[in-house]
ZAMAR-136008 format. One record per residue (C-alpha): x, y, z; residue in one letter. Coordinates in pm, whole numbers, padded with zeros to 5 digits, always signed. Example, Ala and Ser with C-alpha at 12.3 -4.5 7.8 and 13.67 -1.06 7.14 Angstrom:
<pts>
+01230-00450+00780A/+01367-00106+00714S/
</pts>
This chain:
<pts>
-04233-08187-01455M/-04440-08407-01227E/-04812-08377-01295P/-05057-08296-01018F/-05419-08394-01040N/-05718-08181-00943D/-05781-08391-00632F/-05444-08289-00492Q/-05463-07917-00554E/-05816-07835-00659G/-05940-07728-01000I/-05644-07596-01195S/-05667-07306-01437T/-05315-07336-01572E/-05356-07704-01663H/-05602-07589-01930A/-05335-07361-02081F/-05035-07585-02012E/-04979-07669-02379A/-04969-07302-02481E/-04623-07139-02477P/-04572-06816-02284I/-04557-06535-02544P/-04255-06309-02553S/-04271-05937-02486L/-04301-05856-02857S/-04579-06114-02894E/-04767-05966-02598T/-04740-05593-02670I/-04826-05598-03040T/-04930-05322-03282P/-05274-05483-03279R/-05304-05455-02901S/-05190-05091-02907L/-05438-04990-03177V/-05725-05169-03004V/-05624-05014-02671S/-05622-04666-02822F/-05968-04707-02977I/-06130-04850-02663I/-05938-04617-02429G/-06046-04306-02619A/-06408-04423-02626T/-06427-04512-02258L/-06245-04191-02160S/-06531-03991-02309V/-06776-04202-02110V/-06575-04172-01788A/-06544-03796-01832M/-06919-03753-01876K/-06992-03963-01568V/-06736-03796-01342T/-06840-03443-01445L/-07212-03504-01403S/-07224-03729-01097S/-06875-03748-00949G/-06889-04128-00959F/-06579-04317-01065I/-06654-04648-01229L/-06414-04935-01280S/-06380-05010-01650F/-06181-05331-01599S/-06462-05561-01709I/-06580-05351-02008P/-06214-05310-02114A/-06146-05682-02097G/-06472-05763-02272L/-06434-05509-02551L/-06065-05590-02592G/-06150-05956-02645F/-06431-05891-02890Y/-06263-05617-03098V/-05947-05826-03131S/-06153-06126-03240R/-06322-05914-03507V/-05979-05791-03620W/-05855-06150-03651I/-06162-06257-03849R/-06106-05976-04096I/-05742-06080-04139L/-05847-06443-04184D/-06099-06341-04447Y/-05827-06170-04649F/-05580-06454-04580A/-05338-06228-04391V/-05107-06404-04147S/-05118-06287-03786H/-05018-06382-03435L/-05272-06578-03227P/-05476-06371-02984F/-05377-06479-02633T/-05502-06401-02286R/-05175-06219-02224Q/-05250-05980-02509E/-05604-05942-02375N/-05456-05848-02035T/-05232-05588-02198I/-05531-05428-02371I/-05728-05424-02046Q/-05436-05274-01853T/-05370-05006-02114C/-05738-04906-02134V/-05786-04889-01757V/-05467-04682-01720A/-05600-04441-01983C/-05944-04403-01826T/-05813-04381-01468S/-05663-04041-01556I/-06020-03911-01557T/-06024-03954-01180F/-05661-03901-01077T/-05641-03603-01314G/-05905-03428-01105G/-06128-03315-01392F/-06442-03359-01184G/-06273-03259-00857T/-05974-03033-00797Y/-05930-02896-01152I/-06289-02771-01164L/-06268-02665-00798A/-06006-02404-00894M/-06233-02238-01150S/-06431-01919-01100K/-06759-02097-01180K/-06717-02336-00888T/-06590-02063-00655A/-06900-01849-00716G/-06924-01568-00465G/-06642-01697-00247D/-06361-01536-00446V/-06152-01305-00225K/-05875-01248-00479D/-05751-01387-00804G/-05472-01575-00628N/-05724-01842-00525N/-05862-01892-00876I/-05701-02083-01165E/-05910-02132-01477E/-05851-02462-01661P/-05599-02445-01945S/-05547-02742-02174I/-05171-02686-02206A/-05126-02659-01830R/-05346-02964-01765M/-05149-03183-02007V/-04816-03071-01862T/-04934-03120-01504F/-05063-03469-01577L/-04735-03576-01735F/-04553-03449-01426L/-04762-03633-01165I/-04904-03947-01331S/-04599-04174-01355F/-04425-04140-01019A/-04664-04372-00835G/-04602-04658-01078M/-04224-04641-01042F/-04220-04623-00664I/-04454-04921-00613I/-04271-05161-00848M/-04002-05261-00591P/-04283-05386-00361F/-04458-05610-00616R/-04297-05936-00491K/-04373-05852-00130V/-04743-05790-00190M/-04825-06050-00457I/-04580-06337-00391I/-04487-06310-00025R/-04809-06183+00132H/-05037-06317-00145R/-05273-06021-00122L/-05608-06081-00286T/-05671-05762-00487Y/-06033-05868-00554P/-06090-05645-00858S/-05769-05759-01025G/-05848-06122-00945T/-06202-06094-01085A/-06071-05937-01406T/-05814-06216-01444A/-06079-06485-01401H/-06291-06310-01665L/-06004-06300-01914I/-05908-06662-01845N/-06268-06771-01903S/-06289-06581-02233F/-06008-06785-02380H/-06184-07117-02332T/-06451-07241-02578P/-06730-07177-02327Q/-06595-06830-02258G/-06613-06734-02625V/-06988-06802-02633K/-07043-06609-02311Q/-06841-06312-02436A/-07038-06304-02762R/-07369-06280-02572K/-07237-06005-02347Q/-07093-05797-02628V/-07408-05833-02841T/-07620-05698-02556L/-07365-05424-02485L/-07378-05295-02843F/-07759-05315-02855K/-07794-05107-02538S/-07518-04876-02660F/-07694-04805-02990G/-08034-04771-02828G/-07904-04523-02570T/-07736-04306-02835M/-08057-04305-03039A/-08254-04208-02727W/-08015-03918-02658S/-08060-03784-03011L/-08439-03828-02988F/-08449-03624-02666Q/-08241-03348-02823W/-08510-03272-03084F/-08749-03165-02804F/-08503-02956-02600A/-08480-02625-02786S/-08477-02406-02474G/-08425-02401-02097P/-08662-02635-01915G/-08753-02816-02239C/-08731-03187-02303G/-08816-03521-02148F/-08544-03483-01885K/-08776-03236-01707F/-09073-03475-01696F/-09244-03446-01350P/-09241-03819-01280T/-09382-03799-00927F/-09594-03488-00969G/-09527-03116-00997L/-09479-03060-00623E/-09211-03330-00603A/-09059-03190-00922Y/-09012-02849-00758K/-08794-03015-00493H/-08591-03205-00753G/-08761-03543-00723F/-08810-03672-01076F/-08656-03915-01323F/-08452-03730-01586D/-08422-04028-01827F/-08042-04032-01795S/-07942-04382-01897M/-07593-04329-01755A/-07741-04299-01406N/-07943-04615-01467V/-07627-04795-01575G/-07436-04673-01271I/-07714-04802-01049G/-07698-05144-01216M/-07324-05171-01149M/-07314-05036-00793C/-07398-05250-00485P/-07762-05245-00379Y/-07677-05111-00034M/-07498-04806-00180I/-07805-04717-00385M/-08033-04777-00087F/-07808-04554+00125S/-07812-04278-00135M/-08192-04287-00145L/-08207-04257+00234I/-07956-03971+00227G/-08158-03795-00043T/-08478-03817+00159I/-08310-03698+00481I/-08130-03406+00317S/-08362-03283+00040W/-08692-03362+00211C/-08608-03266+00568M/-08284-03078+00637I/-08254-02838+00341W/-08623-02732+00342P/-08595-02658+00714Y/-08273-02456+00674I/-08428-02262+00385E/-08695-02140+00627T/-08414-01977+00830K/-08298-01761+00539E/-08239-01411+00669G/-08199-01543+01025I/-07915-01797+01011W/-07762-01656+00694Y/-07815-01349+00472P/-08097-01370+00220S/-07916-01193-00064N/-07650-01462-00123L/-07627-01676-00434G/-07665-02055-00427P/-07286-02106-00457N/-07182-01902-00154S/-07033-02089+00143L/-07187-01822+00365S/-07533-01936+00253G/-07712-02267+00230I/-07425-02421+00034R/-07212-02385+00347G/-07448-02621+00531Y/-07441-02870+00243K/-07063-02872+00222V/-07001-02893+00597L/-07260-03157+00678I/-07179-03381+00382G/-06806-03335+00427L/-06819-03415+00797S/-06997-03743+00721M/-06743-03834+00452I/-06452-03755+00683L/-06602-03961+00963A/-06647-04264+00739D/-06306-04227+00573C/-06134-04186+00909L/-06302-04496+01049F/-06231-04706+00739V/-05872-04583+00732F/-05813-04680+01094L/-05980-05019+01043C/-05766-05093+00738I/-05446-04987+00913M/-05527-05206+01215V/-05629-05499+00993R/-05321-05461+00774T/-05088-05439+01074T/-05244-05747+01233C/-05224-05941+00905T/-04857-05855+00852M/-04771-05940+01213A/-04958-06272+01194K/-04781-06373+00875R/-04443-06282+01022R/-04516-06510+01320R/-04616-06806+01101Q/-04354-07081+01130P/-04159-07196+00830M/-04331-07497+00679Q/-04108-07781+00571G/-04132-07937+00231G/-04146-08300+00361G/-04186-08556+00081G/-04086-08482-00274H/-03952-08148-00396V/-04214-07952-00587Q/-04133-07781-00916P/-04052-07408-00898F/-04025-07427-00518Q/-03691-07249-00535C/-03871-06945-00677L/-04072-06888-00362D/-03934-06574-00201T/-04189-06578+00079A/-04024-06839+00297G/-04339-07051+00262Q/-04372-07302-00023P/-04625-07248-00296V/-04868-07536-00287K/-05044-07566-00621S/-04925-07612-00975F/-05098-07284-01066D/-04906-07091-00800D/-04573-07242-00900R/-04634-07169-01268R/-04747-06814-01200R/-04456-06743-00966A/-04213-06862-01233Q/-04350-06619-01493V/-04392-06335-01243F/-04029-06355-01129L/-03882-06417-01472R/-03881-06065-01619D/-03702-05850-01365E/-03710-05471-01358I/-03415-05369-01138P/-03515-05173-00830N/-03232-04930-00893S/-03396-04829-01222I/-03747-04779-01080T/-03621-04592-00773I/-03391-04381-00987G/-03679-04293-01221C/-03892-04192-00921Y/-03615-03964-00792V/-03571-03811-01137L/-03947-03755-01179L/-03958-03602-00831S/-03682-03354-00911I/-03852-03251-01235V/-04187-03211-01056A/-04033-03004-00773V/-03891-02764-01032I/-04183-02754-01279A/-04504-02767-01071I/-04443-02431-00894P/-04402-02279-01238Q/-04750-02402-01333L/-04911-02317-00996Y/-04701-02051-00816P/-04922-02079-00505Q/-04745-02409-00424L/-04377-02357-00347R/-04079-02583-00418Y/-04041-02710-00062H/-04412-02800-00053H/-04379-03024-00358V/-04056-03176-00227A/-04225-03271+00100L/-04508-03444-00089I/-04269-03656-00294Y/-04064-03744+00016L/-04366-03880+00201G/-04549-04031-00096A/-04361-04369-00107P/-04470-04461+00245V/-04832-04370+00181F/-04825-04538-00161A/-04718-04866-00004F/-04982-04838+00271C/-05253-04758+00016N/-05153-05040-00221A/-05131-05290+00063Y/-05467-05185+00207G/-05620-05205-00141C/-05494-05563-00170G/-05661-05655+00159V/-05991-05468+00125T/-06019-05366-00246D/-06067-05006-00129I/-05844-04737-00281N/-05799-04472-00012L/-05614-04227-00236G/-05890-03967-00191S/-05863-03998+00188T/-05487-03936+00184Y/-05561-03649-00054C/-05788-03482+00203K/-05525-03527+00473I/-05268-03356+00249A/-05517-03076+00179M/-05563-03013+00551L/-05187-02998+00608V/-05100-02769+00319F/-05409-02551+00353G/-05324-02453+00709S/-04958-02415+00609W/-05001-02181+00310V/-05303-01974+00420G/-05564-01803+00206I/-05367-01480+00152K/-05094-01664-00037D/-05333-01860-00258G/-05387-02143-00014G/-05703-02266-00188V/-05523-02342-00514V/-05214-02471-00331A/-05433-02705-00126T/-05609-02841-00434L/-05283-02893-00626V/-05120-03069-00329A/-05420-03299-00296G/-05409-03365-00669G/-05043-03471-00658I/-05110-03704-00366M/-05418-03868-00516I/-05240-03922-00847S/-04933-04091-00695I/-05128-04308-00454L/-05416-04390-00688G/-05190-04494-00976N/-04976-04704-00742A/-05281-04900-00623A/-05412-04936-00981D/-05079-05080-01096L/-05076-05341-00821T/-05429-05443-00921Q/-05311-05485-01280D/-05001-05675-01169L/-05231-05917-00985K/-05432-05961-01305T/-05108-06022-01494G/-04993-06270-01229Y/-05312-06477-01267L/-05302-06471-01650T/-04928-06547-01683L/-04858-06201-01822T/-04508-06067-01773S/-04496-05788-01509P/-04261-05602-01740R/-04528-05613-02013A/-04795-05499-01764V/-04575-05209-01652F/-04497-05099-02009I/-04865-05115-02109S/-04953-04912-01798E/-04703-04645-01903V/-04843-04643-02257I/-05200-04614-02130G/-05106-04332-01894M/-04931-04147-02175T/-05234-04172-02401V/-05466-04076-02114G/-05264-03764-02032C/-05345-03637-02383I/-05695-03772-02450I/-05859-03686-02118N/-05767-03314-02109P/-05885-03286-02471T/-06221-03447-02391V/-06257-03234-02080F/-06182-02920-02277W/-06463-02997-02523V/-06712-03042-02238F/-06581-02738-02054Y/-06599-02508-02357K/-06960-02611-02417V/-07038-02565-02050Y/-06887-02214-02041R/-07116-02109-02325T/-07413-02204-02111G/-07539-02449-02371A/-07393-02770-02238G/-07475-02976-01931D/-07196-03085-01700M/-07436-03149-01417G/-07410-02994-01072D/-07040-03082-01028M/-07099-03220-00676P/-06741-03325-00609Y/-06587-03007-00749A/-06794-02806-00502K/-06700-03049-00227L/-06327-03010-00294Y/-06359-02632-00317R/-06543-02620+00012G/-06288-02847+00178F/-06003-02628+00052A/-06176-02316+00186M/-06216-02479+00526L/-05857-02605+00536S/-05719-02251+00487V/-05933-02118+00772G/-06187-01926+00563E/-06434-01742+00788Q/-06788-01621+00733G/-06966-01957+00756L/-07340-01951+00825P/-07478-01967+01175R/-07496-02308+01350H/-07310-02471+01057S/-07016-02586+01272L/-07255-02729+01532F/-07437-02925+01261L/-07100-03032+01121C/-06994-03179+01457K/-07335-03337+01514L/-07339-03520+01182F/-06975-03620+01223F/-07062-03799+01546V/-07375-03955+01395L/-07184-04075+01089A/-06904-04219+01302L/-07157-04400+01520A/-07324-04542+01209L/-06989-04665+01073S/-06903-04829+01406V/-07247-04993+01422L/-07208-05130+01070R/-06861-05272+01145E/-06973-05432+01472V/-07282-05580+01304A/-07066-05734+01033N/-06822-05875+01288R/-07097-06017+01507K/-07301-06136+01207Q/-07616-05961+01327W/-07922-05996+01109R/-07962-05621+01076I/-07618-05584+00913R/-07769-05603+00563R/-08001-05311+00636Y/-07754-05064+00790I/-07694-04794+00528P/-07352-04690+00406S/-07232-04362+00555T/-07044-04257+00243I/-07348-04335+00025G/-07572-04117+00239M/-07317-03835+00248A/-07278-03823-00132V/-07655-03775-00165A/-07627-03450+00034F/-07449-03292-00265F/-07640-03450-00550M/-07977-03330-00680P/-08241-03597-00607P/-08294-03681-00976R/-07954-03852-00992M/-08000-04099-00703P/-08352-04169-00834I/-08212-04274-01173G/-07948-04487-01004M/-08204-04655-00780C/-08413-04740-01086I/-08109-04909-01239G/-08038-05096-00917S/-08401-05211-00906M/-08380-05338-01265V/-08066-05540-01183A/-08224-05680-00865Y/-08545-05790-01037L/-08348-05940-01327W/-08142-06152-01090E/-08457-06261-00906K/-08624-06370-01230I/-08317-06530-01391D/-08015-06530-01159A/-07767-06679-01406G/-07841-06451-01700R/-07890-06151-01473G/-07543-06178-01319R/-07380-06250-01654M/-07555-05989-01870L/-07642-05699-01640S/-07285-05558-01638P/-07286-05562-02020A/-07626-05390-02036L/-07514-05128-01782A/-07190-05067-01972S/-07390-05011-02290G/-07613-04758-02114F/-07315-04566-01974I/-07114-04575-02298C/-07412-04475-02512G/-07506-04185-02286D/-07146-04064-02268G/-07090-04067-02643L/-07438-03924-02699G/-07347-03633-02472S/-07029-03575-02668L/-07226-03576-02994L/-07477-03327-02854L/-07189-03110-02733S/-07047-03105-03085M/-07389-02998-03217L/-07390-02715-02964T/-07042-02602-03069L/-07168-02591-03428M/-07458-02364-03314D/-07717-02627-03404A/-08048-02585-03220S/-08332-02828-03161A/-08652-02762-03361P/-08909-02837-03085I/-08963-02740-02721C/-09175-02968-02505I/-09267-02855-02152K/-09483-02999-01876F/-09714-02752-01703L/-09979-02769-01433S/-10346-02743-01530R/-10364-02382-01407G/-10055-02275-01599D/-10184-02451-01908N/-10516-02264-01889E/-10331-01933-01857K/-10114-02025-02156L/-10423-02116-02364D/-10589-01786-02272A/-10279-01594-02374F/-10245-01781-02703L/-10611-01707-02779A/-10537-01335-02774T/-10275-01368-03048L/-10379-01312-03412P/-10422-01627-03619I/-10178-01654-03909R/
</pts>
């Protein structure tokens, strides 16, 4: 092999690992990697479940998974070394397998619909909008597990035949997968080991501190309205409208990990909705809508919240979808028009492996292409498995949810491959997974097709769930294949680890959800305000043509749709033209989400975002390196703390103290009343 220096092809990553042999499949997927993946996957699934149920946010656990996988495996190896037990070396390929398996497990939290369509079918989310039992399906752990096994694997099989096209031929970026690969590659250098140790140390410190804080708060929350989470941070008047900090460290962690503009947009949306729009609409109670409706009725104020927020989300999703389709089409057309470049000069190693018609330039690309193309999975096998899974799903899903008929499911699986490719390709270009957008399109189609009399609400939610699972898992696999490509991990090993992670996730996630849901049904637990479950329920009701919406709600829906679309266009034009104001134009989707959330949640997230911003201003290097670890510790600690408190609730344990915050007048009345009681 002819060596190439850095001057010819830039700084090479693979030159640093050139002396290391490529591990075989059995040396990559090891019992050690599977055990570590199970431990981390189960832990992060609890965290992801808590976050998605309380806030609806879906976080990427790629970096925490890679970080924890590296550190836990290192600890394992040190223990074996201490007892003089022989073991395989821990490689970056094994680290990639752990990361892939963990992310596949935790992604079921989102694609499984626990915070969205599963809860949207329940009676609690439906509230007063139940017309008949045909549009209600209470969660059942057996049905959830079966449904997940039916829908979770098809997307992975159907996208595998396109892996060479997207990663080798078109060289799509897949920013999240690329960032994760760079992180794993850096960990396995001497400098990376020191950096990982600092990150993990901070992660475990914040993790332990957050769990301790959760337990401390529990001792003062013996009744409704008790505890530090009800502290009137900005005064009692602001507290009455929901503006206070509830000391949720998970929200702080989310704010530290999300872009600053998203948090800024959510704060603006919170102020517009909860300070202006909703108070004004509440003054019209009895005029625009009946005054005797509950807070969950679509014929009341909730109808305004659902319609306005949903119209803004649809406007932004529609605009982004069209932009991505145009950008993707232009990119594919431009690359097709590119002339074939000759190899002139000497023949480069591995050039024969280039299936793109354009030679790979660097040593890294040639080395990675060799490994990526070495372990073939025949297309006939993957396509055959997709067809088999489709047939099983067409037969079994209507048995689980009779509202959706056989021909409905068959149509979804017939169209899913086209949309899966579009979604995976667009994700590679923009790093945006539009599975939820395709899901809403499917809901509109099937909702109007089935109708509310035949259980159209449940049918709509199930159809959307199938679509989001197939498309979301297809995009996630391509991200992981990109990570494997950049770390010289066999695509066959990545695919197998993805299947293993999905299998584990289909069992763990419904179990974790069931624990939270059982506690919530007793009225003792806290699953938050389920903003996205209510959103999906409202969208399903609209798609089936449900009537009885409050007065002027459709006008406000159209008005905010136009305003949101104009804002999205303005933001895109400003970015294209490089206007100075582009950094200050809020995100439409960020503002829309705030319409459903109580103000205390965006406030906690904004505090986290402010902490991350100030940290980077004071010490940019340490802030960028350590803030993700600190945020991960906050989120993990709060999630596991919530699970621990839920277990205490199931065991009928009660806190010994109640602490409440009252106004001066209420406190004087309380003192006067206590003075009338006999002294014991």
